C-alpha positions in Angstrom: 55.6 91.4 156.1 56.4 88.8 158.9 59.2 89.4 161.3 61.9 87.6 162.6 60.8 85.7 165.8 64.1 84.9 168.1 64.3 83.3 171.4 64.1 86.6 173.7 67.8 88.0 173.5 67.3 89.4 170.9 68.7 89.7 166.8 71.3 92.0 167.6 72.8 89.7 170.4 72.5 86.8 168.3 74.5 88.1 165.5 77.5 88.9 168.3 77.4 85.9 169.7 78.1 84.5 166.6 81.0 86.4 166.1 82.1 85.3 169.5 83.1 81.6 168.6 87.1 82.9 168.3 90.3 80.4 166.9 91.4 81.6 170.3 88.3 80.9 172.5 87.7 77.2 170.9 90.8 76.0 170.8 92.1 77.2 174.4 88.5 75.4 176.0 88.9 73.2 174.5 91.8 71.7 175.7 90.7 72.5 179.3 91.1 70.3 182.4 89.1 69.5 184.8 86.4 67.0 182.8 84.8 64.0 184.8 85.9 60.8 183.6 84.1 58.0 182.1 83.5 56.3 185.6 82.2 59.1 187.1 80.8 57.8 190.4 77.4 59.8 190.3 77.1 59.1 186.4 77.5 55.7 186.8 75.1 55.5 190.4 71.9 57.2 188.0 72.5 55.1 185.7 73.1 51.6 187.6 69.7 52.6 189.6 67.7 52.3 186.6 68.9 50.4 183.6 66.3 49.3 181.1 66.8 51.2 177.8 67.4 54.3 176.0 66.3 54.9 172.4 68.1 57.2 170.7 67.7 58.7 167.3 70.9 60.8 165.8 72.6 61.9 162.7 74.3 58.9 160.9 77.9 59.5 162.0 77.7 60.7 165.5 77.2 57.6 167.7 79.6 54.8 167.5 80.0 51.4 168.6 82.8 52.2 170.8 80.9 55.0 172.5 77.7 52.4 172.4 80.0 49.3 174.3 81.2 50.9 177.3 77.7 52.6 178.6 76.3 49.5 178.2 78.9 47.5 180.0 79.1 50.1 182.8 75.3 51.1 183.2 73.4 47.8 181.6 71.4 50.3 179.9 70.8 49.2 176.4 71.1 52.0 173.3 68.6 51.3 170.7 70.2 53.7 168.1 68.0 55.0 164.6 70.0 56.9 162.5 68.0 60.3 160.0 70.2 62.9 157.2 69.0 66.2 158.0 67.6 68.8 160.6 64.3 68.5 158.1 63.7 64.3 158.9 64.1 64.8 162.7 61.5 67.6 163.5 59.2 65.8 160.4 59.4 63.0 162.5 58.9 64.0 166.1 56.1 66.2 164.7 54.3 63.3 163.1 54.4 61.3 166.6 53.6 64.2 168.8 57.0 64.0 170.5 57.0 59.9 171.3 59.6 56.9 170.1 62.8 59.0 170.7 64.5 59.6 174.5 67.1 61.7 172.8 68.0 63.7 169.8 70.1 66.0 167.9 68.8 69.3 166.7 71.2 71.9 165.5 71.1 74.7 167.8 69.5 77.2 164.6 66.7 75.1 164.5 65.3 75.7 168.4 62.9 78.2 167.0 61.3 76.3 164.8 61.2 73.3 167.6 59.4 75.7 170.2 56.9 77.4 167.7 55.7 73.4 166.3 54.5 72.8 169.7 55.7 70.4 173.0 58.2 68.7 171.4 60.9 68.8 173.7 61.2 69.1 177.3 63.2 71.4 179.1 66.7 70.5 180.7 67.1 69.0 184.0 70.5 70.9 184.4 70.7 68.8 187.9 71.2 66.1 186.2 74.0 67.2 182.9 77.5 67.5 183.6 77.5 70.9 182.6 80.8 71.8 183.8 82.2 69.2 181.1 80.4 71.7 178.7 83.5 74.0 176.6 82.2 77.5 178.5 81.8 79.9 175.6 79.7 77.0 173.6 77.6 76.3 176.3 76.8 80.3 177.1 76.5 81.7 173.3 74.4 78.2 172.4 72.0 80.0 174.0 71.4 83.2 172.3 72.1 80.7 168.8 68.3 78.9 169.4 68.6 76.9 172.7 67.2 78.4 175.6 63.7 79.5 174.9 61.6 81.8 177.6 64.1 81.3 179.8 64.5 77.5 180.0 67.0 75.6 178.1 65.7 72.6 175.5 69.0 72.0 173.8 72.6 70.7 175.5 75.9 71.7 172.8 77.1 67.9 171.4 79.6 68.8 168.4 80.3 71.5 166.0 81.7 71.6 162.2 81.8 73.7 159.1 80.5 73.1 155.6 83.0 74.6 153.1 85.1 73.3 150.3 86.2 69.9 149.6 88.3 69.3 146.8 90.4 66.7 144.6 94.2 68.5 145.1 95.3 66.6 142.4 93.1 68.0 139.8 92.9 71.3 141.7 95.2 73.7 143.6 93.2 75.9 145.9 94.9 77.5 148.3 93.5 79.4 151.1 93.2 83.2 151.3 92.3 83.0 147.1 89.8 80.1 147.1 86.0 81.2 146.9 82.9 79.6 146.9 82.9 81.1 143.1 85.5 78.5 142.7 83.0 75.7 142.6 81.1 77.4 139.2 84.2 78.1 136.9 84.1 77.0 134.0 86.4 73.7 134.6 84.0 72.4 137.1 81.4 71.9 135.3 79.6 68.7 135.6 82.0 67.8 138.3 81.1 69.5 141.6 78.9 68.3 144.8 76.4 70.6 146.7 73.4 70.6 149.3 71.2 72.7 147.7 69.7 74.3 150.7 73.8 75.5 151.9 74.6 76.3 148.3 72.1 78.7 147.8 73.9 80.2 150.9 76.7 80.5 150.0 76.0 81.6 146.6 75.0 84.7 149.0 77.9 84.7 150.2 80.0 85.4 147.5 77.7 87.6 145.4 77.8 89.8 148.9 81.5 89.7 148.9 81.5 90.9 145.0 78.9 92.7 145.7 76.3 91.8 143.1 74.1 91.3 145.7 75.1 93.3 149.6 73.3 91.8 152.0 75.2 92.4 155.1 77.5 89.2 154.6 73.6 87.6 154.1 72.4 88.6 157.7 69.5 90.6 155.7 68.3 87.2 154.9 67.1 86.5 158.1 65.7 90.1 158.8 62.3 89.5 157.4 60.1 87.4 154.8 60.2 89.9 151.8 63.7 90.9 152.1 64.7 86.9 152.4 62.3 86.2 149.3 64.3 89.7 147.3 67.6 87.9 147.9 66.6 84.4 146.7 65.4 86.1 143.8 68.3 87.2 143.1 70.6 83.9 143.5 67.7 81.3 141.8 68.8 82.3 138.4 72.8 81.6 138.9 72.1 78.5 140.4 69.6 78.0 137.8 71.3 78.6 134.5 74.8 76.6 136.4 73.1 73.1 137.7 74.7 71.6 134.9 77.6 72.4 137.1 76.2 69.6 140.0 77.2 66.5 139.5 75.1 64.8 142.4 73.5 66.9 145.1 73.9 65.4 148.8 71.8 65.4 151.6 74.3 63.0 154.4 77.4 62.2 154.6 76.9 58.8 152.6 75.8 60.8 149.4 78.6 62.9 150.0 81.4 60.2 150.4 79.7 58.4 147.2 80.3 61.6 145.3 83.4 61.4 145.3 84.3 57.5 146.0 81.9 56.8 143.0 80.6 59.3 141.1 84.3 60.7 140.6 83.4 64.3 141.6 86.3 67.0 141.8 85.0 69.4 144.0 82.4 70.0 146.4 81.2 72.2 148.7 81.0 69.4 152.3 80.4 69.1 155.7 83.7 68.8 157.7 83.0 65.0 158.8 82.8 63.5 156.0 85.8 65.8 154.7 88.2 65.1 156.8 87.4 60.7 157.0 88.3 61.3 152.9 91.6 63.3 154.1 92.4 60.6 155.9 91.5 57.9 153.7 93.0 59.1 150.8 96.3 60.4 152.6 95.5 64.2 151.9 94.4 63.8 148.5 90.9 64.9 149.1 91.1 68.1 151.0 89.0 70.2 153.2 89.6 74.1 153.2 87.7 77.0 154.1 87.1 80.0 151.4 87.3 83.8 152.2 83.9 83.9 152.3 83.9 81.7 155.4 82.5 78.3 156.0 79.3 77.7 157.3 79.3 76.9 161.3 76.6 74.9 163.0 76.7 74.0 166.6 74.7 70.2 167.2 72.6 69.3 170.8 71.4 67.0 172.4 67.4 67.1 172.9 64.9 64.9 175.5 61.7 64.2 174.0 58.7 65.9 175.3 57.2 62.0 174.9 60.6 60.3 176.0 59.8 57.0 178.0 63.5 56.5 179.2 64.2 59.6 180.9 66.9 59.1 183.5 69.0 56.4 181.1 68.5 59.6 178.4 70.4 61.9 180.7 73.1 59.3 181.9 73.6 58.8 178.1 73.5 62.6 177.8 76.4 62.2 180.7 78.3 59.5 179.1 78.8 61.4 176.0 79.9 64.6 177.9 83.3 63.1 178.4 86.4 63.7 176.5 86.9 60.0 176.0 83.8 60.1 174.0 84.8 63.1 172.4 87.6 62.1 171.0 85.9 58.9 169.9 83.4 61.6 167.8 86.3 63.5 166.3 88.4 60.5 165.2 85.7 58.5 163.5 83.6 61.3 162.1 85.4 64.2 162.2 83.6 66.4 163.6 84.5 68.6 166.9 83.2 67.6 170.3 81.7 70.1 172.5 83.7 68.4 175.4 86.3 70.4 177.2 89.8 67.7 177.3 88.3 66.0 174.0 91.2 67.1 172.3 93.7 65.2 174.5 91.8 62.0 172.7 92.1 62.7 169.3 94.7 60.9 167.2 98.1 62.8 165.7 96.1 62.3 161.8 92.8 64.4 163.2 94.8 66.9 164.9 96.5 67.3 161.5 93.1 67.3 159.7 92.1 70.0 161.7 95.0 72.6 161.6 94.9 71.9 157.9 91.4 72.6 157.4 91.4 76.1 159.5 94.4 77.6 158.9 94.9 81.3 160.2 91.9 83.5 160.8 89.9 80.6 159.7 87.4 79.6 162.3 87.7 83.8 163.1 86.3 84.2 159.3 83.4 81.4 159.7 79.6 82.5 159.0 77.6 81.1 161.7 74.0 79.6 161.1 71.7 81.9 163.1 68.2 81.1 164.7 65.5 80.2 162.4 62.4 82.2 161.9 59.0 80.3 161.5 59.2 81.2 158.5 63.0 80.3 157.1 62.2 76.7 156.5 59.7 76.9 154.4 61.2 79.9 152.1 64.0 77.9 151.7 62.3 75.0 150.8 60.4 76.9 148.0 63.6 77.9 146.5 65.1 74.4 146.6 62.4 72.7 145.1 62.5 75.9 142.4 66.4 75.2 141.1 65.2 71.2 141.5 62.1 71.8 139.2 64.7 73.7 136.7 
């Protein structure tokens, strides 16, 4: 039996940390003052002294031209941007290159243990070179237990957080907060009309079965206990997923595929990331909606990290500090729909973006989030095994 390996704080502290992201902490901290501006002298001085270029490998909708242009103008550093669509894609790329080729990457915090167990692919961060005071304190502190720290060294710096929950066409479905469930996706009326990401849909089926008493799992935390227990839970979930595979019109794995599912393939409902869902809410003037189900939205925290083979390290730190400003956090929220980890970023959100956030997280929705926990060594391979079984069915 392979036991779960987590950062030194232990699984109990990790679970308490996951619960600690409350509506009060996130929203009040996000509005806190005292953040350095884009033109902070100590940031600009270091950047200008280095010049050159920085090779950035980011999620497809994280870095926008409006974020790059002021940085290049102020520092003279050219940003070379490459994009990926999943944590697996990022990890595979860095494994293949031995940590070389990029100066800044954006892993999800729960994948931290997988990175540490895959060799020296990331380098410890020099916190003296990062404007840590700009980050929401609760996210900085709790990210330690969620996978950002290994052997007392920090490798991952918070960038943004978000969720994966229910997205639906409100002209066709009248789902309400407090009664809507992940189980609603699999109702007879949605046959052939939904879109999901396989790896996450298996998780939310587990949460649904746990809530209804069909597969008790301590709100699916038992899935992280050990490989044998996780396999037993997956074996109880998979038959339902296979039986209802025809309910899925399109599987998605990145933002563009999510947009295509609703805009081109006429999906009615789905389980999607908040970013593309928020964008669709604005673009359709509220027809497409995004909402947390009774089981809780799947919550994630993405970070910034410097690969071990980075060639432009000072430039990477300069770009990190540029992104850790409320102005850039506001652009991220307005353009991509994700929530910045920077204090004061909410002050730069457009009214429409603020309203979309309130609509997506009413009542106790943030308190009820289900946070991805640090992945044990066996986690990714086991999850991929059951995704493959579903695909092959």
